[in-house]
Structure formats: structure tokens, C-alpha cells
N, C-alpha and C positions, 0 to 999 in steps of 0.2 A: 858518181851519182850521190846526190844529197843524202845525208843520214839523219833520220828523224827520231826524236825522243818523245814519247807520250808524256804529257803533263797530267799527272794523276790527281792533282788538286782540282782540275777542271773537267777533264774527260772522265767518262764512265760514271756520271753522277747518280745513276740508278743503283750503283753497287756500294757496299761499305768500302772504306778506303783500302783496307788491307787486301780485299778481293780484286782490286783494280790491277794489281801487278799481273796476276794470271790472265786477266782479260786482255791487257796490252800485249802480253806475249803471244796469246792465241791469235791476235790480229796481225802479228808479224813484226811488232816493235822489238828492237834489240836493246833499247835503252829507255830510261825514264828520268823525269825530273818532277819536282813538286815544290810547293812553297816552303813548307816547314816539316821537319821530321820529329820535332821535340815532344810531341804528344805520345810518341811510341818509343819503345826501347830500341836502341840501335841493333841489338841482337835479333829482334823480331823482323826489323826491316831488312837486315842483311840476309836473313833466312828466306824472305820473300824474293829478294833479288836472285839469290843463288838457286832457289828452287825453280825459278822460271827463266833462268838463263839470261838475266837482264843486267845491264850496267847502270849504275847511278851516275849521271853526268852533271847534275847541278841541283842545289837547293839554296835557300836564303838564310842569311843570319836572322836571328830574332828581330822583330820590328821594335823591340823595347823590352824592358824588364830584366830581371836578374836570376830567375829560376823558371822551371817549366810552367808553373801556374801563372806567373806574371808575364811570361812570354806570350801565352795565349790571351791573357787579359789585355795586354798592350795592343795586339792586333785588333781584337774585338772592340776596343774603345777608340780606334782610329789612328794609333801610332803607325807610321809607315817607314820607320828606320831612325837611326840615331847618328849615323856617320857624319852628318854635316851640322849637327845641332850642338852649339856650345853649351857646356854644363852637363852633357850626358855622355861624356867620354868614358866614365866608369861602366855605364850600361853597355856601351859599344864593346868595350874590351871583354866584359863578362860574356856577352852574347857571342862574340867572335871566338872566344876560347871554347865555348860549348859547341859551336859549329865545327871547329877543328876536331873535336872528339868524335863527332858523328861522321865527319869526312873520313877520318881514319878507319872507323868501323865499317863504313860503306864503300870504301875505296873510291871516293868521289874526288875528282881532280879539281873541281871548281866550286867556289863559294861566292854567292852574290851578296855583297855587303850593301844592305839597304841604306840609301842615302838619307831619306827622310824629308819631312815637310820643312820649309823654311821657318825657322823660329821667329816669332814676332819681334823679339829683341835683337835679331841679327840681320845685318844687311848682307847683300850677296857676297861681298868681299870677305866678310867674317865667316860666313858659311863655307865658302871655298877654302879658307885657311884651315878651318876645323876639319873639313873633309880631307884635305891633303895630309894633315898631321895624323889623323886616324888611319888613313890608308897606308901611310909610311910605316906606322907601327904594325898594322895588320900584315903588310907585305913581308916584313921581316919574320913575323911569327909563322905565316903560311909557307914561306920559303923553306923553313926548317923541316916541314912535312911534305914538301914537293907539291903544294897546292897553288892554284891561281886565285886571285881576288878580282871579282868583277863588279863594275858599277853600271847602272842602267838608267838612261834617260827615259822618263815617263811623261806621257802627254798630260796637259793641264785639264783636259775634259774628264778623263778617268780619275785622276788624283789631283784636284785643285791644290795649289800651294806647294807641290813637290819641287824640291830645289833644282833638280837636274832634268831638263826638258829636251835639249838639243845634242846632236852628235858632236858638233864642234866643241861645245862646252865640256862634254865628257872626255874628249880626247885631250883637251887642254889640261884637265885634271890629271889624267894618266901621265902626260908628259911632265907635269910639275912634280909628281911623285917620283918618276924616273926609275921605277922598279920593273924588271922584265916580267914579273908575275902579276902585275896589275893591268887589267884589260877592260874593254868595254863589252857589255852585253847588248847587242844590237837587236832590239825588238822592232820588227818591221811594222807591226800594228801601231805602236806609239810613233814611230818615225813617219809613217804615212800621214797620220793625223796632224803632226806638228810641222813637218817639212816636205813630205812627198819626195819625188825624184829618187825613188828607191834604187833604181839601177845604178845611177851615178854615185849614190852613197856607198853602195856595195863596192863598186870599182875604185872609189877613192880610199876607203878605209880598210878594206880587207887586206890589201897588200902591205899595209904598215906593220902588220904583226901585232897590232893592238886590239884586234877583235877576238874575243875568246869564245863567243857563243852567239848564235842567232835564236830568236823566237819569232813565231808567226801567229797571226790570227787575222781573219778577214775584217775589212773595214766596210761599213761603220759599226756593225753589231757584234763584233768579236766572236763570230761563229767560225766554222771550218772554211778553209779555202774553197772558192767557187761559189760562195753565197753573197758576194758583194762586188766591190769595184776594182780589186787588184787583179792584174794578169799574172797569176801565180806560175803557170808553166814558164813564162818568160823570166820571172824572178828566180825560179829554181835553176833554169839554164844559166842565168847570169852568175849565180853563186857557184855553180859547178865549173863554169869556165874560168872565173877569176881564181877560185880555189886551186884549180889545176895549175894555173900559171904561177901562183905564189906559194904553193905547198901547204895551204891551210887544210886541216883534216878534222875539223870540229863537228859539232852537232847542231841541229836545228830543232829547238823545242816547240812542240805543238801546244802553245798556251792559249787554247781557245775553249769557249763554252759551246758544246754541240748544240746545233739548232733543234735537234730532236732529243729531248731529255727522257723519253720513255724508255722502257726496258729494251736494251739492245740498240738504242738510238745512236750511240757513239760509233759502234761498229758499222751500222748501216750508212753512216755519213762519211765513211773512209774511202769512198770512190776516188776522191782526188789523190789519195796516197797509194793506191794499189800498185801503180807502176814503180814505186820506189821501195815498197815494203817486200 
């Protein structure tokens, strides 16, 4: 049966962030993910996880910057990662080192290394080379701590100019790095918008061992499953079947904006998830 993690950056928007851990646990989630932990102490986050019986399964590297204040500022001013951006290697390494500190405190096995927007001064080949070099360094650092490093293709409608958009491109990068702990974060929302053919993509890539995590949201409006065009019961059955055949035992992150943002709206919108939670 698929295992779902609540994305606390997007779900339960009616609650303060730190209160969302308890809400997710009460709804039956056993795991959580979110964009960034850096605005909170690792000790506070760890306490929320432990107090609610939750696992941390994923979070992102900073999107830019070199300390907590500039991490936040980078995201708010439009930076979407540094891993593929020539000249920002120092930022990437500083941010990744901070992510490893949080991953250790939160016992989180996966870190999403944000690839970033294509630099105006860089062509695709240069961006790829920068990305491979940064991931090669990050893979070695993460391996020392037993962590995986993930990269995520993102659709060009949600984030225009993002360097990585397609699954085949992401898998070429993973193969070029050649480290067992560098994998792809297969977000089915982005994949459906750019490529479609989700069942075939799952069947093609999951058995390679190079998919570290799934994320989901309905298309086109990024709400909960069942509010748009995707046949989610079929998709979940496909993941379940292929996972059983190849031994994949990861998580599916619910990275969606609830259609109902009023008090209790996230919980009321979980009808799609009840059979799995």
C-alpha cells in the first residue's frame, strides 16, 4: 500500500507551521515533508516529530544564501536553487552543509538539492556540467552521513526558466554523477504537465533504483487528488504494483494546496487518502 507524507508547507494553511505536525498525525499521517526547516531550530522540529510519532522523510536545501536570514531572503526574492548555477558553488556548498546538519538532527534520509533557474550567462551544457560537479561533491558529503541527494524536474509553467524539466534529463544527470545515493524526485504534478504518460514513466523509472521519492498534486490547479484530470486510484495501484515488483519502499509526498483553505479544510479534503491512511 502506498505510504503518504503530509507536506506541511502547503497543507493545513489555517494553522501556524509548528501546529501542523499534530494536525497531520491526527489525520493518520506517519510522515511529513516540507520545503525548508531553516527558520526553526532543529531541536524544536525534532521535538514536534517525536511528540507526534512522525518521520521526517524529505526537505529542501536552501534556495540560495549563506545563513538563515539570507536563506529566507533568497526564496522570497525568487531564487529557486543554486546547484546548476555557475558562480554560486559556494552558496550551494554552504546550504548543503546546513541541510546535512538538519538532516542529522531530524533523522531525515533524503535532501532535495534545488537545481535552480538557468543562469542567463550559461547554456544548457554549462548548467549540466555545474550541476553534475555540485552533485558529485554533495553525494560524497551525504554518503558520509547515510543520506540520499535528490533532484527534481519542475514544469515550466509553475517555475519558468527552471533548468530541469523532464524525467529523462534528470536521469541522465543521475547517471553522469554515478553515485548510488543521487536519485530523482518524481513529482507527478510536474511530470503530468510537461510529459504526461504517468503510468509508463512510473513503470520505466521506478525499477531503475534511481527514483528516491514521489510527490503528488492534482492537475491543473495543484489541489488534492480527485479535483482534476488524473486517475489517481490507477496511479497509486501502478506505484504499488511496480514497487512490489522491484522492492521500492519509499514515500509519496502530498505537495498540494488544499482546495478548501478554511479552518479544517485540509482534513475535510482527505477523502481521497482515507483508504491509505
